[in-house]
Residue, then its C-alpha position, 0 to 999 in steps of 0.5 A: v770327928d773332933f772330940g775336943e780332948p784326946r780319946n781312945i777309939s777302939a772301933v769304927i763302923t761304916k755305913g753304905s747308902g740305904e737308897n743305892p748299892e753303894w758302899v765304903t771300900s776303903y778309909q783312912v784313920l789319922y790323928s792330930d795333936d793340933a787339928d793342923e798336922w795329921n798322921p796315919i796310924k801305924d803298926d809296929k813296923g811303922q807301916p800305915i794301917 
């Protein structure tokens, strides 16, 4: 998702298929300052979350 400018995101909602027994099992949250190089969000110890 390109918000066009920096934004604080405080929640992410995922949704499975309404017609089939399918659902999201994992995802990554990445950020970029230039839409070219993407970096994972990290915890206080520097580990990707």
